[in-house]
C-alpha positions as CSV (number, residue, x, y, z in Angstrom):
1,M,56.3,260.3,-50.6
2,V,54.2,262.4,-48.4
3,D,53.6,265.9,-49.8
4,Y,54.3,267.7,-47.1
5,N,51.6,270.6,-48.1
6,S,48.3,269.0,-48.2
7,D,49.4,266.9,-45.0
8,C,50.4,269.5,-42.2
9,E,49.9,267.4,-39.9
10,K,51.8,264.4,-40.8
11,C,54.7,266.9,-41.5
12,E,54.7,267.9,-37.9
13,Y,54.5,264.7,-36.5
14,D,57.8,263.7,-38.6
15,F,59.2,266.9,-37.5
16,Y,58.9,265.7,-34.5
17,R,60.0,262.6,-34.7
18,L,63.0,263.5,-36.4
19,L,63.9,265.9,-33.4
20,E,63.5,262.5,-31.2
21,L,66.1,260.9,-32.8
22,L,68.4,263.4,-33.1
23,V,68.3,264.3,-29.3
24,K,68.5,260.3,-28.3
25,D,71.6,260.7,-30.7
26,I,73.0,263.8,-28.6
27,Q,72.5,262.0,-25.7
28,Q,74.5,258.6,-27.0
29,L,77.3,261.1,-28.3
30,E,77.8,262.9,-24.3
31,I,78.0,259.1,-23.2
32,K,80.3,258.2,-25.2
33,V,82.3,261.2,-24.9
34,V,82.1,261.1,-20.7
35,R,83.1,257.1,-21.3
36,L,86.3,258.1,-23.8
37,R,87.1,261.1,-21.1
38,Y,87.2,258.5,-18.4
39,L,89.3,255.7,-20.3
40,L,91.7,258.5,-21.7
41,S,92.0,259.7,-17.8
42,G,93.5,256.1,-17.1
43,F,96.3,257.0,-19.6
44,L,97.4,260.3,-18.2
45,P,99.6,261.6,-15.8
46,P,97.8,261.4,-12.0
47,H,97.7,265.5,-12.1
48,E,96.1,265.5,-15.5
49,S,94.4,262.5,-14.9
50,E,92.3,264.5,-11.9
51,M,92.0,267.3,-13.9
52,L,90.2,265.5,-17.1
53,K,88.1,264.0,-14.6
54,C,86.6,266.7,-13.0
55,E,86.1,268.7,-16.3
56,I,84.7,265.1,-17.4
57,F,81.2,266.4,-18.2
58,S,82.6,270.1,-19.7
59,D,81.8,271.3,-23.3
60,L,79.3,268.3,-24.1
61,S,76.4,269.5,-26.4
62,G,74.5,272.4,-26.0
63,R,70.8,272.7,-24.7
64,Y,68.0,274.1,-26.9
65,Y,65.1,274.7,-24.5
66,D,65.4,278.8,-25.3
67,D,64.4,278.0,-28.9
68,P,60.9,278.6,-29.5
69,A,61.2,275.0,-32.6
70,Y,62.3,272.9,-29.8
71,Q,59.6,274.7,-27.1
72,Q,57.3,273.5,-29.4
73,Y,58.4,270.3,-29.6
74,M,58.8,269.8,-25.7
75,A,54.9,271.3,-25.4
76,N,53.6,269.0,-27.9
77,Y,55.4,265.7,-28.3
78,C,57.0,265.4,-24.6
79,D,54.2,266.8,-22.7
80,G,56.4,269.8,-21.9
81,Q,58.9,267.8,-20.4
82,D,63.0,268.9,-21.7
83,P,64.0,265.1,-23.0
84,M,67.5,266.4,-22.6
85,E,66.8,266.6,-18.8
86,N,66.4,262.7,-18.6
87,A,67.1,261.9,-14.7
88,E,68.1,257.7,-16.0
89,I,70.8,259.0,-18.7
90,D,71.9,261.6,-16.4
91,E,72.0,258.5,-13.5
92,Y,73.8,256.4,-16.1
93,M,76.4,259.3,-17.2
94,L,77.5,259.7,-13.7
95,K,78.0,255.6,-13.7
96,V,80.4,256.1,-16.7
97,A,81.8,258.8,-15.5
98,K,83.5,256.9,-12.8
99,G,84.0,253.9,-15.0
100,K,81.3,251.7,-13.4
101,E,80.0,251.6,-16.9
102,I,81.5,250.8,-19.8
103,V,78.8,249.4,-22.6
104,D,76.2,251.2,-24.0
105,I,72.4,251.9,-22.8
């Protein structure tokens, strides 16, 4: 076990690594929510199905770019980029929302 009182640099790295893992978990959960909403829409009456498809991205997880700790994480570990804003993930999620991708990434 690391003594974080004596190794601040290691503590900071582990903190950023934990945030990276949490961001990836959030992204995967969002994809699963969109996928399940798409699949559910196939079992609903037409009007409700269309409503669900129109709201397929609603109420996903929040964004943290205003949080000081998250800003520090982005600045020091992500080259100033918000990892939650990932073009590849966004493109994949759009495909999932249209039923074009049903397997996990």
